[in-house]
VEXMARRO-349399 format. One record per residue: x, y, z of N, C-alpha, C, O in turn; residue in three letters. Coordinates in steps of 0.02 Angstrom, whole numbers, padded with zeros to 5 digits, always signed. Atoms other than C-alpha are relative to their C-alpha. Layout:
<sites>
XYZXYZXYZXYZALA...
</sites>
This chain:
<sites>
+00023+00040-00057+04335+08799+04052-00008-00074-00021-00024-00089-00078UNK+00007+00071+00014+04332+08610+04065-00038-00034+00057-00016-00029+00115UNK+00034+00040-00050+04205+08503+04157-00042+00041+00048-00050+00102+00040UNK+00045-00031-00050+04092+08541+04305+00040+00025+00059+00088-00007+00081UNK-00034-00027-00058+04146+08651+04448-00018-00035+00064-00068-00071+00067UNK+00014+00028-00065+04155+08597+04629+00007+00054+00053+00040+00106+00042UNK-00004-00046-00056+04136+08686+04796+00022-00039+00061-00004-00092+00077UNK-00025+00033-00059+04233+08641+04952-00002+00049+00059-00004+00110+00051UNK+00002-00038-00062+04229+08699+05133+00054-00027+00046+00062-00088+00052UNK-00049+00020-00050+04370+08696+05261-00012+00041+00063-00019+00102+00059UNK+00021-00035-00061+04336+08740+05444+00055+00036+00037+00115+00023+00027UNK-00045-00032-00048+04415+08852+05573+00027-00052+00049+00000-00107+00055UNK-00032+00046-00046+04527+08773+05702+00023+00037+00063+00030+00098+00064UNK-00034-00025-00060+04597+08796+05877+00067-00036+00003+00069-00097+00008UNK-00067+00030-00003+04785+08768+05880+00030+00010+00070+00008+00053+00108UNK-00037+00001-00063+04902+08737+06027-00040-00035+00055-00012-00077+00092UNK+00043+00031-00052+04755+08687+06141+00034+00005+00068+00042-00045+00103UNK-00033-00016-00063+04842+08768+06289+00072-00026+00002+00119+00012-00010UNK-00066+00026-00014+04989+08652+06320+00035-00032-00059+00089-00062-00051UNK-00029+00034+00058+05025+08589+06143+00023+00047-00054+00003+00039-00112UNK-00022-00050+00048+05112+08735+06058+00031-00032-00062+00079-00070-00058UNK-00021+00025+00066+05134+08693+05872-00009-00076-00008+00012-00104-00058UNK+00005+00073+00002+05090+08511+05912-00071-00026+00003-00082-00085-00011UNK+00068+00024-00012+04903+08502+05944-00051+00049-00027-00042+00110-00021UNK+00053-00043+00024+04746+08569+05862-00063-00040-00012-00061-00101-00018UNK+00063+00034+00016+04563+08530+05832-00043+00044-00045-00035+00105-00047UNK+00043-00034+00049+04431+08576+05703-00067+00019+00031-00093-00017+00074UNK+00066-00024-00020+04271+08675+05732-00050-00013-00056-00031-00025-00113UNK+00052+00006+00052+04105+08658+05641-00004+00064-00042-00015+00061-00102UNK+00003-00065+00035+04107+08843+05597+00039+00051+00041+00049+00041+00101UNK+00007-00018+00071+04161+08966+05535+00049-00038-00043+00079-00087-00020UNK-00046+00032+00045+04264+08917+05385+00003+00037-00067-00033+00085-00077UNK-00008-00029+00066+04318+08959+05208-00029-00046-00054-00027-00107-00047UNK+00026+00037+00056+04237+08906+05045+00038+00019-00064+00057+00077-00072UNK-00030-00014+00065+04316+08890+04873-00040-00037-00054-00055-00096-00047UNK+00032+00030+00058+04228+08859+04708+00052-00001-00056+00088+00049-00066UNK-00050+00005+00052+04336+08798+04564-00021-00042-00058-00065-00084-00053UNK+00010+00040+00061+04338+08728+04388+00067-00013-00031+00116+00024-00020UNK-00060+00012+00041+04468+08651+04276+00001+00050-00057-00051+00073-00081UNK-00009-00052+00050+04538+08771+04149+00047-00024-00056+00088-00069-00046UNK-00045+00015+00056+04623+08762+03979+00068+00033+00008+00115+00016-00028UNK-00063-00034-00013+04759+08878+04046+00037-00035+00056+00010-00039+00111UNK-00036+00036-00052+04893+08781+04143+00012+00041+00063+00018+00103+00060UNK-00014-00033-00063+04922+08820+04326-00062+00023+00037-00118+00010+00015UNK+00054-00023-00043+04816+08899+04462-00012+00075-00012+00035+00115-00012UNK+00018-00070+00006+04723+09062+04435-00057+00015+00047-00108-00019+00047UNK+00052-00022-00045+04622+09152+04568-00040+00054-00036-00015+00108-00050UNK+00041-00047+00038+04478+09238+04480-00032+00054+00044-00044+00109+00021UNK+00030-00050-00045+04404+09325+04633+00007-00024+00072+00011-00084+00085UNK+00001+00014-00072+04410+09334+04823-00053+00043+00031-00053+00104+00023UNK+00055-00035-00033+04256+09381+04922+00013+00002+00076+00038-00047+00105UNK-00004-00004-00073+04257+09443+05102+00067+00019+00028+00076+00019+00089UNK-00067-00017-00025+04440+09494+05112+00013+00075+00002+00065+00098+00025UNK-00007-00073+00003+04412+09682+05086+00063+00021-00036+00095+00071-00019UNK-00057-00016+00042+04551+09680+04958+00068-00012+00032+00118+00010+00005UNK-00062+00009-00036+04683+09623+05082+00043-00058-00027+00104-00059-00016UNK-00037+00059+00022+04733+09458+04999+00021+00005-00073-00014+00035-00114UNK-00026-00001+00068+04836+09435+04843-00039-00047-00044-00056-00103-00024UNK+00032+00043+00051+04752+09368+04687+00053-00039-00038+00036-00082-00079UNK-00055+00038+00031+04923+09303+04631+00006-00067+00037+00016-00068+00098UNK+00004+00066-00032+04918+09116+04664+00059-00014+00046+00051-00041+00101UNK-00061+00016-00039+05098+09104+04727+00005+00041+00064+00045+00025+00107UNK-00001-00042-00059+05063+09239+04856-00062-00010+00044-00073+00027+00092UNK+00062+00013-00036+04900+09165+04920+00002-00071+00028+00024-00117-00007UNK-00006+00066-00031+04886+09019+05041-00037-00054-00039-00010-00109-00048UNK+00039+00049+00038+04750+08931+04943+00032-00012-00069+00037-00069-00091UNK-00029+00005+00067+04831+08967+04775+00065-00038-00001+00076-00081-00044UNK-00065+00034-00002+05005+08911+04823-00008-00074+00018+00024-00117-00013UNK+00012+00070-00019+04942+08752+04908-00026-00039-00060-00003-00095-00073UNK+00027+00033+00059+04842+08709+04753+00054-00011-00053+00057-00064-00084UNK-00053+00005+00051+04991+08744+04639+00052-00053+00020+00075-00090-00023UNK-00048+00051-00023+05108+08637+04745-00026-00070-00012+00011-00116-00030UNK+00029+00065+00014+04987+08493+04729+00001-00015-00074+00018-00071-00094UNK-00004+00010+00072+04976+08516+04541+00071-00017-00021+00081-00062-00063UNK-00070+00014+00016+05166+08519+04531+00017-00072+00017+00052-00107-00021UNK-00013+00068-00021+05173+08356+04627-00031-00051-00047-00001-00103-00061UNK+00035+00047+00044+05047+08273+04513+00033-00005-00069+00023-00054-00105UNK-00045+00006+00056+05163+08312+04369-00029+00009-00070+00005-00008-00119UNK+00028-00013+00066+05046+08360+04227-00002+00075-00012-00046+00109+00015UNK-00004-00073+00009+05095+08535+04167-00057+00030-00040-00062+00091-00046UNK+00055-00025+00040+04940+08548+04058-00062+00016+00041-00109+00048+00017UNK+00060-00010-00042+04816+08551+04204-00005+00072+00023+00044+00102+00045UNK+00013-00067-00025+04738+08718+04246-00060+00000+00046-00108-00038+00036UNK+00055-00006-00048+04625+08768+04390-00015+00074+00010+00030+00114+00023UNK+00022-00066-00018+04524+08926+04414-00040-00005+00065-00084-00048+00071UNK+00035+00003-00065+04464+08962+04592-00026+00068+00021+00004+00120+00007UNK+00031-00059-00029+04351+09087+04676-00007-00012+00075-00039-00060+00096UNK-00007+00011-00072+04382+09107+04862-00051+00043+00038-00059+00103+00025UNK+00048-00035-00044+04250+09153+04991+00027-00002+00072+00022-00053+00106UNK-00026-00004-00067+04333+09211+05152-00057+00014+00049-00088+00067+00046UNK+00055-00007-00048+04207+09185+05292+00026-00004+00072-00011-00021+00118UNK-00032+00000-00065+04329+09198+05436+00037+00066+00010+00061+00095-00039UNK-00038-00062-00013+04408+09350+05520+00074-00011-00007+00100-00065+00010UNK-00073+00004+00006+04591+09385+05482+00032+00012+00068+00005+00047+00111UNK-00036-00012-00062+04718+09379+05622-00040-00017+00061-00036+00018+00112UNK+00047+00017-00054+04591+09293+05733+00027-00053+00048+00002-00059+00104UNK-00020+00057-00039+04688+09144+05799-00043-00061-00010-00043-00107+00030UNK+00045+00056+00014+04561+09028+05719+00019-00035-00066-00021-00072-00095UNK-00025+00038+00057+04666+08967+05573-00028+00021-00067-00043-00022-00109UNK+00028-00023+00063+04601+09075+05431+00043-00020-00059+00017-00046-00109UNK-00044+00018+00056+04753+09048+05320+00003-00075-00009+00008-00099-00066UNK-00002+00072+00004+04755+08863+05361-00062-00027-00035-00058-00074-00074UNK+00062+00022+00031+04573+08843+05310+00003+00011-00076-00019-00032-00114UNK-00006-00013+00072+04609+08924+05141+00046-00050-00033+00032-00076-00087UNK-00048+00048+00028+04759+08811+05113-00031-00070-00005-00023-00104-00055UNK+00033+00066+00000+04660+08655+05161-00052-00004-00055-00058-00054-00090UNK+00051-00001+00052+04518+08706+05047+00031-00001-00069+00004-00032-00115UNK-00033-00002+00065+04639+08740+04905+00022-00069-00025+00011-00086-00083UNK-00022+00067+00022+04714+08565+04902-00060-00047-00007-00060-00091-00051UNK+00060+00041+00005+04544+08485+04932-00034+00012-00067-00057-00034-00099UNK+00031-00018+00063+04476+08578+04781+00034-00034-00059+00001-00066-00100UNK-00037+00030+00055+04613+08520+04663-00010-00076-00001-00021-00106-00054UNK+00008+00072-00003+04599+08341+04724-00069-00023-00024-00075-00074-00057UNK+00068+00017+00022+04411+08340+04696-00008+00011-00075-00039-00031-00109UNK+00006-00013+00071+04424+08419+04524+00033-00055-00042+00010-00070-00097UNK-00037+00051+00037+04548+08285+04472-00020-00071+00020+00017-00119+00008UNK+00028+00065-00017+04440+08142+04540+00042-00038+00051+00049-00099+00047UNK-00034+00028-00059+04543+08113+04698+00059-00045-00016+00057-00105+00000UNK-00060+00040+00011+04713+08054+04639+00038-00017+00064+00075-00066+00065UNK-00033+00013-00063+04775+08064+04818-00052-00010+00055-00107+00016+00052UNK+00041+00005-00060+04702+08010+04984+00003+00067+00038+00051+00105+00030UNK+00006-00064-00034+04649+08153+05095+00062+00016+00042+00087+00072+00041UNK-00057-00012-00044+04792+08132+05218+00064+00015-00040+00110+00046-00014UNK-00058-00014+00042+04916+08138+05074+00003+00072-00025+00053+00093-00053UNK+00003-00070+00021+04862+08317+05038+00034+00046+00050+00049+00104+00034UNK-00023-00043-00054+04932+08382+05202+00065+00037-00016+00069+00097-00003UNK-00062-00037+00013+05111+08425+05146-00010+00062-00044+00023+00113-00033UNK+00011-00056+00046+05047+08538+05008-00040+00056+00034-00028+00115+00021UNK+00038-00049-00038+04923+08624+05124+00045+00037+00048+00038+00098+00057UNK-00046-00032-00047+05061+08658+05250+00044+00051-00037+00057+00105-00012UNK-00040-00047+00040+05168+08737+05113-00040+00062-00017-00013+00117-00019UNK+00042-00057+00014+05021+08848+05070-00006+00046+00060+00000+00107+00053UNK+00007-00042-00060+04995+08907+05248+00064+00036+00018+00063+00090+00048UNK-00065-00031-00016+05180+08944+05263+00006+00070-00031+00045+00111-00006UNK+00000-00066+00030+05149+09093+05149-00023+00053+00050+00002+00109+00050UNK+00031-00049-00045+05049+09176+05289+00046+00019+00058+00051+00078+00075UNK-00040-00017-00060+05168+09163+05437+00073-00020-00004+00111-00009+00044UNK-00070+00016+00009+05332+09096+05369+00023-00060+00039+00083-00075+00040UNK-00018+00056-00041+05328+08944+05482-00033-00064-00025-00091-00064-00046UNK+00025+00064+00024+05308+08761+05434-00027-00040+00059+00010-00076+00093UNK+00031+00036-00056+05185+08691+05560-00071-00019-00020-00103+00015-00060UNK+00063+00029+00023+05026+08588+05545-00055-00001+00052-00106-00034+00042UNK+00050+00006-00053+04930+08617+05706-00066+00032-00017-00117+00016+00014UNK+00063-00025+00026+04799+08720+05614-00023-00038-00062-00079-00062-00066UNK+00020+00025+00065+04801+08651+05439-00017-00075+00001-00059-00097-00037UNK+00016+00071-00003+04800+08466+05487-00072-00012+00024-00108-00050-00009UNK+00070+00011-00019+04636+08473+05585-00049+00033-00048-00104+00006-00058UNK+00045-00031+00048+04560+08593+05457-00010-00047-00060-00066-00052-00086UNK+00005+00046+00057+04597+08467+05319-00032-00066+00020-00076-00092-00015UNK+00018+00069-00017+04569+08304+05413-00053-00006+00054-00083-00059+00062UNK+00050+00002-00054+04454+08350+05557+00028-00031+00063+00083-00058+00064UNK-00018+00030-00063+04460+08293+05737+00052+00039+00039+00065+00097+00026UNK-00056-00026-00039+04596+08324+05865+00063-00033-00027+00068-00094-00028UNK-00060+00027+00031+04767+08304+05786+00061+00018+00042+00070+00076+00062UNK-00064-00009-00034+04933+08281+05875+00056-00008-00052+00059-00058-00086UNK-00056+00004+00046+05088+08320+05772+00063-00013+00040+00089+00031+00073UNK-00060+00017-00038+05236+08228+05846+00060+00039-00025+00103+00059+00014UNK-00056-00036+00030+05355+08312+05724-00025+00037-00062-00050+00005-00109UNK+00025-00039+00057+05312+08453+05605+00041-00010-00063+00013-00012-00118UNK-00043+00005+00059+05462+08433+05490-00018-00060-00043-00018-00056-00104UNK+00017+00061+00037+05413+08255+05443-00076-00011-00004-00098-00060-00034UNK+00073+00006-00003+05226+08284+05472-00022-00069+00027-00066-00102-00001UNK+00019+00061-00036+05218+08135+05589-00058+00019+00045-00049+00042+00101UNK+00060-00022-00036+05039+08165+05645-00045-00059+00017-00043-00111-00016UNK+00043+00054-00024+04909+08061+05737-00065+00030+00026-00066+00082+00058UNK+00065-00022-00025+04723+08078+05773-00008-00022+00072+00006-00079+00090UNK+00014+00013-00070+04677+08089+05957-00075-00011+00008-00115+00025-00022UNK+00071+00014-00012+04513+08015+06017-00035+00060+00030-00009+00092+00076UNK+00042-00053-00029+04377+08143+06050-00053-00032+00044-00095-00069+00019UNK+00050+00032-00044+04276+08091+06203-00070+00028-00012-00077+00087-00029UNK+00069-00025+00009+04086+08103+06189-00015+00056+00050+00006+00054+00108UNK+00020-00055-00044+04015+08264+06259+00047+00058+00001+00034+00107+00037UNK-00048-00055-00001+04165+08374+06223-00024+00057-00045-00040+00046-00104UNK+00022-00059+00037+04115+08550+06168+00053+00055+00004+00087+00062+00055UNK-00046-00057+00002+04220+08699+06117-00040+00065-00002-00090+00071-00037UNK+00024-00069+00004+04180+08881+06150+00058+00043-00023+00112+00041+00007UNK-00052-00045+00024+04280+09006+06049-00029+00070-00004-00080+00082-00036UNK+00023-00069-00001+04262+09192+06078+00052+00043-00035+00110+00045-00015UNK-00046-00041+00040+04338+09309+05950-00013+00074+00013-00065+00100-00008UNK+00009-00072-00012+04361+09489+06010+00017+00040-00063+00055+00017-00106UNK-00009-00041+00060+04359+09628+05881+00066+00039+00002+00068+00100-00002UNK-00068-00026+00006+04546+09654+05883+00038-00051-00043+00015-00107-00053UNK-00037+00044+00045+04679+09579+05770+00071-00009+00024+00104+00039+00044UNK-00070+00016-00016+04844+09492+05808+00026-00043-00057-00001-00096-00071UNK-00030+00040+00053+04953+09432+05665+00044-00055+00030+00080-00044+00078UNK-00039+00057-00025+05033+09261+05690+00074+00016+00003+00108-00001+00051UNK-00071-00018+00000+05203+09330+05642+00018+00041+00061+00070+00030+00092UNK-00013-00043-00058+05191+09462+05778-00003-00039+00065+00038-00029+00110UNK+00008+00040-00061+05131+09338+05908+00058-00049+00009+00075-00066+00065UNK-00059+00044-00004+05278+09224+05866+00062+00039+00020+00106+00015+00056UNK-00061-00039-00011+05405+09364+05872+00010+00018+00073+00067+00030+00094UNK-00007-00020-00070+05369+09405+06055+00022-00058+00044+00040-00048+00102UNK-00015+00059-00041+05405+09227+06113+00075-00008+00012+00115+00000-00034UNK-00070+00014-00017+05567+09190+06203+00017-00073-00018-00025-00117-00011UNK-00021+00069+00014+05666+09037+06149+00036-00031+00060+00067-00084+00055UNK-00029+00025-00062+05727+09016+06328-00055-00015+00051-00095+00029+00066UNK+00048+00017-00052+05622+08922+06456+00036-00036+00057+00090-00064+00048UNK-00029+00034-00058+05656+08854+06629-00015-00075-00004-00064-00097-00033UNK+00010+00072-00002+05674+08668+06657-00066-00018+00034-00100-00064+00013UNK+00063+00014-00035+05527+08673+06778-00060+00012-00046-00109-00025-00044UNK+00054-00012+00048+05418+08750+06641-00005-00057-00050-00059-00080-00067UNK-00002+00056+00048+05472+08614+06519-00033-00062+00030-00072-00096-00003UNK+00027+00060-00033+05428+08477+06644-00076+00008+00009-00114-00038-00006UNK+00072-00011-00010+05259+08555+06686-00038-00005-00065-00091-00036-00067UNK+00035+00001+00064+05212+08580+06504-00004-00070-00029-00056-00090-00055UNK+00001+00069+00025+05261+08403+06455-00050-00042+00039-00086-00084+00010UNK+00049+00036-00041+05159+08336+06600-00071+00017-00020-00114-00027-00024UNK+00067-00021+00021+05009+08438+06546-00019-00029-00068-00075-00053-00078UNK+00015+00026+00067+05022+08385+06364-00013-00075+00002-00061-00100-00028UNK+00012+00072-00006+05039+08202+06408-00066-00015+00035-00103-00060+00015UNK+00062+00011-00037+04897+08214+06533-00061+00016-00043-00112-00019-00038UNK+00056-00018+00043+04785+08301+06406-00015-00054-00051-00073-00072-00062UNK+00010+00052+00051+04812+08169+06273-00028-00064+00031-00073-00095+00003UNK+00026+00059-00035+04785+08027+06397-00072+00012+00022-00114-00033+00017UNK+00068-00016-00022+04631+08114+06467-00050-00003-00057-00105-00029-00049UNK+00044+00003+00059+04557+08134+06292-00010-00073-00020-00067-00094-00034UNK+00003+00070+00022+04596+07953+06248-00046-00041+00046-00084-00083+00023UNK+00039+00039-00049+04516+07887+06408-00067+00031+00017-00105+00003+00056UNK+00061-00034-00019+04373+08011+06417+00000+00021+00073-00053+00023+00105UNK-00008-00018-00070+04440+08065+06586-00002+00077+00005+00049+00110-00002UNK+00008-00072+00000+04371+08242+06604+00037+00033+00059+00059+00090+00053UNK-00038-00029-00055+04452+08268+06773+00073+00008-00017+00104+00058+00000UNK-00069-00005+00022+04623+08231+06699+00008+00055-00053+00058+00092-00052UNK-00002-00054+00050+04585+08345+06551+00001+00067+00035+00039+00112+00017UNK+00004-00064-00036+04540+08484+06673+00065+00016+00035+00086+00074+00037UNK-00064-00012-00034+04701+08463+06771+00056+00017-00050+00104+00050-00032UNK-00054-00005+00049+04803+08461+06610-00006+00059-00047+00043+00080-00078UNK+00013-00051+00051+04725+08599+06505+00025+00068+00024-00014+00114+00036UNK-00033-00061-00024+04849+08732+06561+00064+00011-00038+00099-00037-00056UNK-00058-00018+00039+04987+08824+06472+00051+00037+00044+00038+00093+00067UNK-00051-00028-00044+05145+08857+06573+00052+00043-00036+00093+00075-00004UNK-00054-00032+00038+05249+08932+06432-00024+00056-00046+00000+00112-00041UNK+00019-00047+00052+05159+09021+06289-00051+00052+00025-00044+00111+00013UNK+00053-00045-00023+05004+09094+06371+00027+00058+00042+00006+00115+00030UNK-00025-00057-00039+05101+09198+06500+00034+00053-00042+00035+00112-00024UNK-00035-00048+00043+05199+09279+06358-00048+00038-00046-00034+00095-00064UNK+00046-00031+00048+05051+09316+06245-00061+00033+00031-00096+00070-00003UNK+00061-00025-00032+04916+09361+06371-00006+00076-00005-00061+00102-00013UNK+00001-00073+00002+04965+09545+06368-00023+00028-00067-00043+00086-00071UNK+00023-00022+00065+04921+09554+06183-00076+00005-00004-00103+00036-00049UNK+00073+00003+00001+04737+09524+06226-00027+00038+00060-00022+00014+00116UNK+00027-00039-00057+04655+09660+06332-00052-00040+00039-00099-00067+00010UNK+00048+00034-00043+04565+09583+06479+00004-00076-00002-00042-00110+00019UNK-00004+00073+00009+04628+09407+06443-00016-00037+00065-00057-00083+00065UNK+00009+00038-00062+04636+09350+06624-00070+00007+00028-00095-00039+00061UNK+00069-00008-00021+04464+09421+06662-00046-00046-00041-00092-00077-00014UNK+00040+00044+00043+04392+09327+06513+00011-00073+00019-00036-00112+00022UNK-00017+00069-00020+04482+09168+06564-00035-00018+00065-00064-00072+00071UNK+00031+00013-00065+04418+09181+06742-00076-00006-00007-00107-00047+00026UNK+00072+00005+00011+04241+09211+06680-00019-00068-00027-00071-00096-00008UNK+00013+00067+00026+04250+09048+06583+00008-00053+00054-00034-00098+00061UNK-00013+00050-00052+04324+08951+06728-00056-00001+00052-00070-00053+00082UNK+00055-00003-00048+04181+09011+06839-00062-00039-00025-00107-00054+00014UNK+00056+00038+00029+04062+08919+06720+00015-00074-00007-00016-00109-00047UNK-00017+00072-00004+04142+08750+06756+00025-00030-00065+00013-00088-00080UNK-00032+00028+00059+04236+08732+06593+00059-00042+00022+00082-00039+00079UNK-00058+00042-00015+04378+08607+06583+00064+00040-00001+00113+00023+00034UNK-00059-00043+00005+04502+08742+06538-00012+00054-00050-00058+00050-00091UNK+00009-00057+00045+04523+08905+06445+00068+00030-00013+00107+00042+00033UNK-00064-00029+00017+04669+08978+06350-00006+00036-00068-00060+00043-00094UNK-00002-00036+00063+04722+09071+06192-00006-00049-00058+00028-00101-00058UNK+00007+00042+00060+04667+08996+06026+00054+00021-00050+00054+00078-00074UNK-00054-00015+00046+04820+08986+05915+00040+00060+00024+00060+00063+00082UNK-00038-00060-00018+04910+09153+05911-00044+00054+00031-00019+00107+00049UNK+00046-00049-00026+04754+09243+05974-00021+00049-00054+00005+00046-00110UNK+00027-00015-00067+04661+09353+06003-00059-00043+00022-00083-00035+00078UNK+00055+00043-00021+04523+09221+06003+00021-00041+00061+00079-00060+00068UNK-00011+00039-00060+04507+09129+06167-00049-00059-00001-00107-00051-00018UNK+00042+00059+00002+04441+08952+06181-00009-00030+00069+00032-00020+00114UNK+00011+00041-00060+04367+08846+06319-00027-00067-00022-00062-00072-00073UNK+00028+00066+00011+04327+08661+06322-00045-00018+00058-00030-00003+00116UNK+00049+00019-00051+04177+08592+06416-00022-00072-00012-00014-00098-00067UNK+00024+00069+00008+04104+08420+06448-00075-00004-00012-00104-00058-00009UNK+00071+00000+00021+03927+08474+06403-00016+00066-00033+00020+00115-00025UNK+00018-00058+00039+03839+08599+06293-00022+00059+00043-00009+00117+00025UNK+00023-00054-00043+03761+08699+06436+00059+00041+00027+00057+00102+00025UNK-00058-00036-00025+03929+08741+06513+00034+00040-00056+00058+00095-00045UNK-00030-00034+00057+03994+08786+06340-00038+00064-00016-00007+00116-00029UNK+00041-00060+00013+03849+08907+06311+00009+00052+00054+00019+00111+00040UNK-00007-00048-00056+03862+08985+06483+00069+00033-00001+00075+00093+00013UNK-00068-00028+00003+04049+09007+06463+00004+00053-00055+00035+00106-00045UNK-00001-00048+00055+04024+09095+06296-00031+00066+00020-00004+00119+00005UNK+00034-00062-00021+03902+09220+06371+00043+00037+00052+00049+00099+00049UNK-00041-00032-00052+04016+09252+06521+00063+00031-00030+00083+00086-00009UNK-00061-00026+00032+04170+09276+06411-00016+00063-00040+00022+00111-00039UNK+00020-00059+00039+04078+09396+06298-00012+00060+00046+00009+00116+00029UNK+00012-00054-00047+04022+09500+06448+00066+00026+00029+00073+00086+00040UNK-00065-00021-00028+04200+09502+06516+00037+00044-00050+00068+00093-00030UNK-00031-00043+00050+04265+09572+06352-00034+00068-00003-00001+00119-00010UNK+00037-00064+00003+04127+09704+06353+00021+00047+00056+00021+00108+00048UNK-00023-00041-00055+04189+09764+06522+00065+00037-00018+00081+00088+00013UNK-00061-00034+00024+04350+09809+06431-00013+00038-00064+00033+00059-00099UNK+00019-00039+00058+04253+09895+06293+00011-00035-00066+00018-00002-00118UNK-00015+00038+00061+04280+09755+06166-00060-00044-00018-00082-00085+00022UNK+00052+00044+00026+04143+09676+06062+00031-00066-00021+00090-00069-00038UNK-00027+00065+00019+04162+09491+06023-00055-00044-00030-00115-00031-00022UNK+00045+00049+00030+04084+09347+05928+00013-00068+00032+00070-00087+00041UNK-00005+00065-00033+04048+09179+06009-00017-00056-00049-00067-00052-00085UNK+00012+00060+00040+04061+09012+05919-00003-00060+00046+00043-00071+00087UNK+00006+00062-00038+03999+08851+05997+00003-00059-00048-00028-00057-00102UNK-00009+00054+00048+04047+08686+05919+00020-00065+00036+00056-00064+00086UNK-00032+00064-00015+04075+08502+05943+00067-00001-00036+00083+00044-00076UNK-00061+00008+00038+04243+08442+05881-00019-00028-00069-00047-00083-00074UNK+00017+00019+00068+04222+08432+05692+00044-00058-00022+00105-00052-00024UNK-00038+00060+00017+04274+08257+05638+00014-00008-00074+00050-00053-00094UNK-00006+00008+00073+04265+08284+05449+00055+00044-00030+00088+00023-00077UNK-00048-00045+00030+04377+08433+05415-00026+00027-00066-00085+00042-00072UNK+00019-00027+00065+04377+08493+05235-00047-00050-00036-00035-00110-00036UNK+00050+00043+00033+04228+08428+05136-00021+00029-00067-00014+00088-00080UNK+00032-00021+00062+04150+08433+04965-00068+00026+00016-00108-00010+00047UNK+00063-00032-00018+04003+08552+04980-00053-00017-00051-00111+00005-00044UNK
</sites>
């Protein structure tokens, strides 16, 4: 071992945000993943233990989102003598639609950067975190990992080049995320999607995405409410979540701005312009799931502006 260990935290996220499939995401205050790490005399990344995964995750660094992301960053830094040992604490449900793999990847690169006294700026860590998350679902996209690493609401204009931009979070914006006790793997949720859409759907979705970004920038909650709708992805994935439309309607009855699937699901999110509506929506959504015999966990959060942090 070499030097003092560090502990980092990376938060859960909501990706897509209804109309921004693979292009938009935001960070939550909780839950999230934690990683403790130290420099090592043995070159490369070694995962010494993983807590909370029930044995489901690989301890081999190249097969683990956090481990691979950390190794890619070490490779980039170019010193083959550097070694890192990490202990991962999974505090998020798997297959939840809340960016579990992205949080691990973000925490992995944050850990290495902190151990090495921050050779890169935080935003420069993103490419390596995306490569790490790619282990989980085979797709190169940053709508989860960018907000988990950097915080806030992030718009990715182009995933291939990671041309991303922070969107203003208006004061008073609250997220409600309800995670039902079922699991949907991102790969499976992607496989059911058609690559054919109607021109009218394309126009509607572009209008909603543009309206949502403008509404956020201007703090125009009425415009956000009109725009927070998914004309393409939600109709295809709703059947994967028992009672989805009942849960969505329960949220809308509590005056939320909008409600849709968080990432690949099964978590469902709602945005509200005050904390009371966010709380009421969470209770109503939980009751709606119970009517379908499904237990769920409710998370209430402002938009987390920090992302991954040194704990």
